[in-house]
N, C-alpha and C positions, 0 to 999 in steps of 0.2 A: 230086759234089755230089749227085749222083743217090743216096747212099747216105743221107746225111743225109733225105732227101726219102721213104724208103726209112722208117725210122728215124721223124721223124716221124709220116709216115702212118699207121702202126702205135699208137704211144703214142696219138692223136686217136683210132684206132678205138676199142682202150679203154676210153681215156676213158671212149668215149660209149655204151660197148652193157657197162661193170661196171653201172649203174644197172640197166639193166636186166633182167643178172643175178641182181645181187644184187634185186629186187624179187621175180621171179621166184622162187625159193632161198623166199624167208618167206611165201609165202605158205603152202603148206601146213601151218606155225604159228603163220598169224592162223589159219587156217579154228579151226586146235586148238587157238589158247586165245579162241576165239568159243566153242566146243565145250564147251569146261572149264568158259567162266564158267558156260553155263545147266547146265551136272550139277553146277555144285558154289553156285548162286545163294540157292536151298533153303538153303543153312546158310550165311546170311547171321544167323537163327538159333538162340543155342549148340545151343539144345533141340533142333529137329531135329538136331546134330550127332547128340548124342547116343540121339534116338532111332533115329538108325540103326543104335548098333555103339562109336563112338565112345563115347571116357570120355576125363576130362579126365589127363589124363598126371600134376600139379603139377611142369610143368616148364615153365619160361616160363624165356627169356632174350634181355637185355638185347638193341637190337635186332632180337628180332624178335618174341618175346610167349611167348605160348599156347599150348601144347599140346591136342590134343583129338584122339584116335587112336584106333585101335582095335587093341594089342596082337596081338590073336591072328592080325592079317592079314600081320601081318613076315617071315612066315616060310616062305608062302607058297604062296610064288617066283610069283604072280599080281601083273602092272605093268598098271594099268586108267589109262589117258590123262584118262580119266571118270568115275574114284572114284582119289584116292592116301587114301595110306592115315589118316591125317591134314591136320585144318585149324589152321592157325594164330591164331591172336584178339589182337587191342591193344588198351589200356586207350583209351581214349575220353577221357578227362581227366573224363571223369565219370562215373567207375566202372563201365562198361558196355564192353562185349567190343563188338568192332569185325573182321570175316571182312579180315584181308587179305591171307593166303598159304594153297598149299591145300600140304602135303605127298608126297609118293612114298618108302616105309621098307619095307625090305627085306633082312634077311639075311644076300645073301647078291648080286653084279653086278647091274646088271641097266640097261634104258635106258627112257624114256623122252621120246617127240616126240625119237626121236635126238641125246635131250642122254643118255650119261652120269651113274649115279648115282655120287654119289662117299662113300668113305668117313668116318668119321666115331668117330676113336677114344675124344670122350668120349660115349655112346651107344653104339657095339659094335657101328653099323650101318651102309649104306648109304643115303644119301638126296638127296635132292637140292628147295630147293622154288622152285614156281614164282609171283611173288608178282606177282599176277591182277588183288586186290580190290584197293593201293598203288602208288605211283609208285617205284617202287626205282630212281633215278642208277645205281648201281651194276648191272643191269642185271635181269633178270623172272629168269634163277634160281641170283640170289646171294645166299649160305646169308645176310645178314646187310641190312639196312634200314636204313642213318642215318637214315630219316625216320621210321620207329621208336624208340621212345622206351627207361627203364627199365620196368624191372618196376615196379609196384608193390612198394615194402617193409612186411614188419611192420611195425606199433607196438611 
């Protein structure tokens, strides 16, 4: 009886403290997201992304969007949490681009916000998306976002 009571008490304490520990662990990342949103808000205007040195890569991926990036920074070995190499835009359905995500890109492995970039063999680069401007049911760091449509097709 004492053993089952002890097991139940430990389970109860663990159940009660897990949400608190989880919330505490997420707070730094939430602060990081707020800082990242402030730093990239100006890029809702694609012309400001271009003025920052990013160019249209003519790389549109279904369930992701159109990429504007500065390829010269891919190999510089520097991953700035508040200055991602790429801005990702999706068509709003009316022929206008809207900022939906940011992306860190590198020729070597690295981490941002304590999350590792992963190797994408189709572009031969290490990448990490953050869906900070469009909710993603698959997670903020997922590559694809099912809420983002297909790329416009040339007629």
